[in-house]
C-alpha positions, 0 to 999 in steps of 0.5 A: 439635640443642643436642648441636651446638650445645655441641660448635660452642660447645666448640669456639668458647671454645677458639679464644677461649682461644688468644693468636694473636700468641703462636703468631708466636713460639717457643710457635708454632713448638714446637706445629707441630715436636711435631705434627709428630714426632706425625705421622709416629709416627702414621703409624709407627704406622698402617702397623705396625697396618696390617701386625699386620691391624687393618683400617682404612687406615693413613692413615686411623689416623694421622689418628685417633692425632694428633687432640687434642681442644682443647675437652676441654683447655680445662675442665681447664687453666680449672679448674687456672688454667692456661690463661693461663699458657705452660704452657697455651697451649703445650698448647691451641696444640698440642691446636688444630692437632691439632684442626684438621688432622686435621678438615681431612684426613678432609675432604679424603682421606674425605669423600664431598661431593667426587669427587676430592682437587682439589675438596675442596683448591679447596674449602678454598682457597675457604673459608678466602679467604671466612672470612679476607675476613669477617675483615678486614671485621669487623676494620675495622667493629670499629675504630670508635669509635662502634661500641665505644661502642654496644657497651659501652653496650648490653652490660649492658642487655637487648640484650646487643649484644655477646655476641648478636654472637659468637654469631651469628659462630658459627653463621654460620661453622659453617654455611660451613664445613658448606656447602663440605663441611667440619665445622662445628666447623671455624668455631666454632673459626675464629669464637673465634680471629675474635673473640679477634683482634677484641675480646678482642686490644689492648683492654680488653674488656668485663669481663663478656664471656667470662664471659656465653660461658662461662656459656652454654657451659659451663652449658647447651650444653656438658654436653648434648654430654657427655651425647649423647655418652654415650648414643651410645656403644654399649658393648655393640658393644664387650665383645661383639666380644673382637678389638676389646675385645683391640685397645682397650690397643693402641690406648691405647698408640699415643695415648700414644707419637704424643701423648707422645714427641714431648713430649721432643725439643720441650721448653723 
């Protein structure tokens, strides 16, 4: 359970770092164009693997090859001091697309929660509508001057109202995503984007708010997720299958092609 909370916190912090306003300009178009090229290359590699006899559907292999973890890139960019720079924002925007879109595609095309494609699409539309409605309502409430003064007054006391509200919103969005049949990380990432929009953009944020969130995430929850992931990785199953072991370099090469080649035609 703590590991799942760590994964959600990782995606929440990734969403928190993305400048939503900046994505409407050339940066967003650049990231979208690069991801589109990655999808085409992923489909080509998926069909190539399928023709070569590798088990797995071509579209599934393409989704796997185009996926990228924005949460894994975030600590690297933060430690290098690049998460606020245009380069870091471009990397995070591209990684966010490659995180959210593949998870949505897996839920739409390969999920057992709904028997028809129409049912999955309608569930996705309903989820996005609910999240958008909650976001609009919270945005209006957040603009109240009295609430702003209350949050600032309680932020440095034991109430920690702003921090608790952000964590509650993350958990609520994650549960909503699961209820609609999608991965909880979609809701956590959406919560990060929402908090960034209504509490960190266009106003003077509390200087310790984001520091406290990162302390909870990187100091406690996120390390548990990485430890649990390492414990669950079955190395024996990999090394005992010589065919699977031989395919590892091929998949690494395909990942390099799918994720690195789009850099050249889309660079500024």
